[in-house]
C-alpha positions in Angstrom: 9.9 -5.2 -10.4 8.5 -3.1 -13.0 11.8 -0.4 -12.0 14.3 -3.6 -12.6 12.6 -4.3 -15.5 13.3 -1.3 -17.0 17.1 -1.0 -15.6 17.2 -4.0 -17.7 15.8 -3.1 -20.7 13.4 -5.2 -21.4 10.1 -5.6 -22.1 7.4 -7.3 -20.0 7.5 -9.8 -23.3 10.9 -10.7 -22.9 10.0 -11.1 -19.7 7.7 -13.5 -19.5 9.6 -15.3 -22.4 12.4 -16.0 -19.4 11.0 -17.1 -16.9 8.1 -19.1 -19.2 5.1 -17.0 -18.6 2.6 -14.8 -20.1 3.0 -11.3 -21.0 -0.5 -10.9 -19.2 0.9 -12.2 -16.4 3.3 -10.0 -15.4 1.1 -6.9 -16.3 -0.6 -7.9 -13.8 2.3 -8.1 -11.3 3.9 -5.2 -12.1 0.3 -3.4 -12.0 -0.6 -4.9 -7.7 -3.9 -6.9 -10.1 -1.7 -10.2 -8.7 1.0 -10.4 -6.1 3.3 -13.5 -6.4 4.9 -15.4 -4.1 7.8 -14.7 -3.0 9.6 -17.5 -5.0 7.3 -16.2 -7.6 9.3 -12.6 -7.3 12.4 -13.5 -6.9 12.7 -16.2 -9.9 11.4 -13.4 -11.7 13.9 -11.3 -10.4 16.7 -13.5 -10.5 15.9 -14.2 -14.8 16.7 -10.2 -15.3 19.9 -10.5 -12.7 18.8 -9.6 -9.9 17.8 -10.7 -6.5 15.1 -9.6 -3.3 16.3 -9.7 -0.4 14.4 -9.0 2.8 14.9 -7.1 6.5 12.3 -7.1 9.5 12.2 -3.8 11.7 10.4 -4.4 15.3 7.2 -2.5 14.5 7.5 0.8 17.0 4.2 0.6 19.1 2.9 -1.5 21.7 2.0 -4.6 21.4 0.1 -5.8 23.9 -2.3 -2.9 22.9 -5.7 -4.8 22.4 -6.7 -1.9 19.9 -3.3 -2.8 17.8 -4.4 -6.7 17.8 -7.6 -6.4 16.8 -6.0 -4.6 14.1 -3.8 -7.5 13.7 -5.5 -10.2 13.2 -7.9 -8.0 10.5 -7.9 -9.6 7.0 -6.3 -7.2 3.9 -9.8 -7.0 2.9 -11.0 -5.8 6.5 -8.0 -3.2 7.0 -8.6 -1.5 3.7 -12.4 -0.9 4.7 -11.8 -0.1 7.9 -9.1 2.3 6.9 -11.4 3.7 3.9 -14.6 4.3 6.8 -11.2 6.5 8.5 -10.7 8.5 5.2 -15.0 9.0 5.2 -14.6 10.4 8.5 -11.8 12.7 8.7 -12.8 13.7 5.5 -16.6 14.8 6.8 -15.1 16.1 10.5 -13.0 18.5 7.5 -15.2 19.5 6.1 -17.9 20.7 9.4 -14.6 22.5 10.4 -14.5 24.3 7.3 -18.5 25.1 7.4 -17.6 26.1 11.4 -15.1 28.5 10.6 -17.4 30.4 7.6 -20.7 30.4 9.3 -17.8 31.6 12.4 -18.7 29.8 14.8 -16.8 30.7 18.0 -15.1 27.8 18.6 -13.3 28.1 15.5 -12.1 31.6 16.5 -8.3 31.7 17.5 -7.8 32.1 20.9 -6.8 35.8 21.9 -9.2 37.7 20.1 
């Protein structure tokens, strides 16, 4: 939305006046602090002479997979927590690997040596 607003040379305040809201409300949407409904998002874009479009695409995965179904059933906050925990695990593994390489652990040596 920010890119569209800037493309049209509008300030947040000017857009807010066009749609009858506050500059702060526009700022919250642009910063991702507030997620407007599709209808509200469309209204904001229409006020700038643009219209949103939606498209769908099939997921490139097997939807019968139990783990995928479980993941899709999580709320956005739960998915974010799960993602953060996997990032923490990956970071710890990376650190452990670097320490093993520094220590010269045989498992970290390239094969053929």
